[in-house]
C-alpha positions in Angstrom: 103.1 24.0 -55.3 103.7 25.1 -51.7 106.3 22.4 -50.1 105.8 23.5 -46.5 101.9 24.0 -46.0 100.8 24.5 -42.4 104.3 23.7 -41.3 105.5 26.1 -38.3 109.5 26.9 -38.8 111.6 28.5 -36.4 114.8 30.1 -37.6 117.3 31.5 -35.1 119.2 34.7 -35.6 117.0 35.4 -38.6 116.4 38.9 -38.4 119.1 39.5 -41.2 121.5 38.0 -43.6 121.3 34.1 -44.5 118.9 33.5 -41.5 116.2 35.8 -43.0 116.8 34.7 -46.6 116.1 31.0 -45.1 112.7 32.2 -43.2 111.4 34.4 -46.2 112.5 30.9 -48.4 110.2 29.2 -45.9 107.3 31.4 -45.4 106.9 31.9 -49.2 106.5 28.0 -49.7 103.7 28.0 -46.9 105.2 27.7 -43.6 104.8 30.6 -40.7 108.2 31.5 -40.1 109.4 32.4 -36.6 112.1 35.0 -36.3 114.1 34.8 -33.6 117.0 37.5 -33.0 118.5 39.6 -30.5 117.0 42.9 -31.3 113.2 43.6 -30.5 113.4 46.3 -33.6 115.4 44.1 -36.1 112.8 41.5 -35.3 109.8 43.6 -36.1 111.2 44.5 -39.3 111.9 41.4 -40.5 108.3 40.1 -40.1 107.2 43.1 -41.3 108.8 42.3 -44.5 107.7 39.1 -44.9 104.0 39.8 -43.9 103.8 42.6 -46.4 104.8 40.0 -49.2 101.1 38.2 -48.2 103.2 35.4 -46.0 103.2 34.7 -42.3 106.0 35.4 -39.6 106.1 36.1 -36.1 109.0 37.0 -33.9 110.8 37.0 -31.0 113.8 38.9 -29.3 115.9 35.9 -27.5 119.5 35.1 -26.9 119.9 31.1 -28.0 122.1 31.1 -25.0 119.4 31.6 -22.3 117.6 28.5 -21.6 114.9 30.0 -19.6 113.9 32.4 -22.5 114.2 29.9 -25.4 112.3 27.2 -23.0 109.6 29.9 -22.3 109.2 31.2 -26.2 109.5 27.5 -27.6 106.2 26.6 -25.5 104.6 29.4 -26.4 105.0 28.7 -29.9 103.9 25.0 -29.6 100.9 25.8 -27.7 99.7 28.5 -30.2 100.3 26.2 -33.0 99.9 22.5 -31.4 103.3 22.0 -33.4 106.8 22.9 -34.3 107.7 21.3 -37.5 111.2 22.6 -38.1 114.0 24.0 -36.5 116.7 26.0 -38.0 119.7 26.5 -35.7 121.2 29.5 -37.7 122.3 32.1 -35.1 126.1 32.7 -34.8 128.9 35.0 -34.2 132.7 35.7 -34.9 135.7 37.2 -32.7 138.4 36.4 -34.5 142.0 36.3 -33.7 145.1 34.7 -33.5 145.2 31.8 -30.7 148.1 33.2 -29.3 146.4 36.4 -29.0 142.8 35.0 -28.3 141.0 36.4 -25.2 139.4 33.6 -23.0 136.0 35.7 -23.4 136.1 36.0 -27.3 136.5 32.0 -27.3 134.1 31.6 -25.0 131.3 33.8 -26.5 131.7 32.2 -29.8 131.5 28.6 -28.6 128.5 29.7 -26.6 126.4 31.4 -29.1 127.3 29.1 -31.8 127.7 25.4 -30.0 125.8 26.2 -27.0 122.9 27.8 -28.6 122.5 24.8 -31.2 122.3 22.2 -28.4 119.8 24.4 -26.3 117.5 25.2 -28.8 117.9 21.2 -29.9 117.3 20.1 -26.6 114.3 22.1 -26.1 112.6 21.7 -29.1 113.2 18.0 -29.6 110.6 17.2 -26.7 108.0 19.1 -28.8 109.1 17.0 -32.3 109.0 13.6 -30.2 105.5 13.9 -29.1 104.1 14.6 -32.9 106.9 11.6 -34.1 108.3 14.0 -36.6 110.2 16.7 -37.4 113.1 18.4 -39.2 116.1 20.0 -37.4 118.9 22.1 -39.9 122.3 23.1 -38.4 123.8 25.9 -40.3 127.5 24.9 -40.0 130.5 26.9 -42.1 133.2 25.2 -44.6 135.5 26.6 -42.0 134.7 23.8 -39.7 135.7 21.6 -42.4 138.7 22.9 -43.3 139.8 25.3 -40.6 141.1 28.8 -40.8 144.0 30.9 -39.4 142.5 33.4 -37.0 139.3 31.6 -36.5 139.9 28.8 -34.1 137.0 29.5 -31.8 134.8 29.6 -35.1 136.0 26.5 -36.6 136.0 24.4 -33.2 132.2 26.0 -33.2 131.3 24.8 -36.4 132.9 21.5 -36.4 131.2 21.1 -33.2 128.2 21.7 -34.6 128.8 19.2 -37.7 129.6 16.4 -35.2 126.7 17.4 -32.9 124.2 17.1 -36.1 125.5 13.3 -36.5 124.9 12.7 -32.9 121.6 14.2 -32.8 120.4 12.4 -36.1 121.1 9.0 -34.6 119.3 9.7 -31.3 116.4 11.3 -33.1 116.0 9.1 -36.2 113.7 6.4 -34.2 111.1 9.4 -33.8 111.2 10.1 -37.4 113.0 13.4 -36.7 115.7 14.4 -39.6 118.9 16.3 -39.0 121.0 17.7 -41.1 123.9 20.7 -41.7 124.8 22.8 -44.3 128.3 24.1 -44.5 128.3 27.8 -46.2 131.3 29.3 -48.1 131.7 32.5 -49.1 128.4 34.0 -49.1 127.7 37.5 -49.9 126.1 39.3 -47.0 126.0 42.5 -44.7 129.2 41.0 -43.3 131.4 40.7 -46.3 130.4 44.0 -47.6 132.5 45.4 -45.4 135.8 43.5 -46.8 138.4 44.9 -49.3 138.1 44.2 -52.9 141.6 42.6 -52.4 140.1 40.3 -49.9 137.0 39.3 -51.9 139.4 38.5 -55.3 141.8 36.3 -52.8 138.5 34.3 -51.6 137.1 34.1 -55.4 140.2 33.3 -56.9 140.2 30.1 -54.6 136.7 29.1 -55.6 136.1 26.6 -58.8 132.9 28.7 -59.8 134.9 32.0 -59.5 131.9 33.5 -57.7 130.9 34.5 -54.3 127.4 32.5 -53.2 124.3 34.2 -52.1 122.2 33.9 -49.2 119.5 32.6 -51.7 121.9 29.5 -52.6 122.0 28.8 -49.0 117.9 29.2 -48.7 117.3 27.1 -51.5 119.1 24.3 -50.1 117.7 24.8 -47.1 114.1 24.3 -48.6 115.0 21.2 -50.1 116.2 19.5 -46.6 113.4 20.4 -44.4 110.8 19.5 -47.2 109.1 15.9 -47.6 111.5 15.6 -51.0 114.7 14.9 -48.5 112.5 12.4 -46.3 115.6 10.1 -46.8 118.4 12.5 -45.9 119.5 12.7 -42.2 123.1 13.0 -40.5 124.4 14.6 -43.3 126.9 18.0 -43.8 126.1 19.5 -47.5 128.3 22.1 -48.3 127.4 25.7 -50.1 130.8 26.6 -51.2 130.8 26.9 -54.9 133.4 23.9 -55.2 135.7 25.3 -52.6 136.3 22.1 -50.7 136.1 18.8 -52.8 
């Protein structure tokens, strides 16, 4: 049985990687997945992949830091479907570097996309959810936001901020029956990790009790649960998908 029949789900940063796996998972469970990413060609390809499986997706090229773009797109989606049921704030970037050498632009860009983008999308969607007095918002954080990591101060700050933002949002929106949770993925196999050396991969996996990397589907499966009615009494939580890395 499809868990998300007739639901409309917006997923940012979803043309590839974890975001696409989430969009695909929600679509295969009955939702209309709205793919938002920077590159129109990548968006179109992602939509086509879902359409080819017999499921429904639409897409928009947009920058989550652009309030006017996001406001316009969310309004268009709401007017077409008369509802937006789910928002997945997944869009994120990394620009790693040691604090003493980090450029201010690298700090600002990571904070803007990862944290400010999550704020903008949440702010613009909550008005529609409040009208319906229902909705689910899920923020993709990271274990780095919980444990920190040398060379990723900007990324850790942005993801730690998302976790705190999730708690505050959950408290603000609960009276309107809007749930807000976060997922903190650990070491997940994506296009980004494919470029790492085997030595780096081995070092990471040695620290994981399950002794392996996770998959994008591992994250998408939890996402499906959290946005479904099966999780109707869960809000304000951050759940790790990390193979036991942080206990």
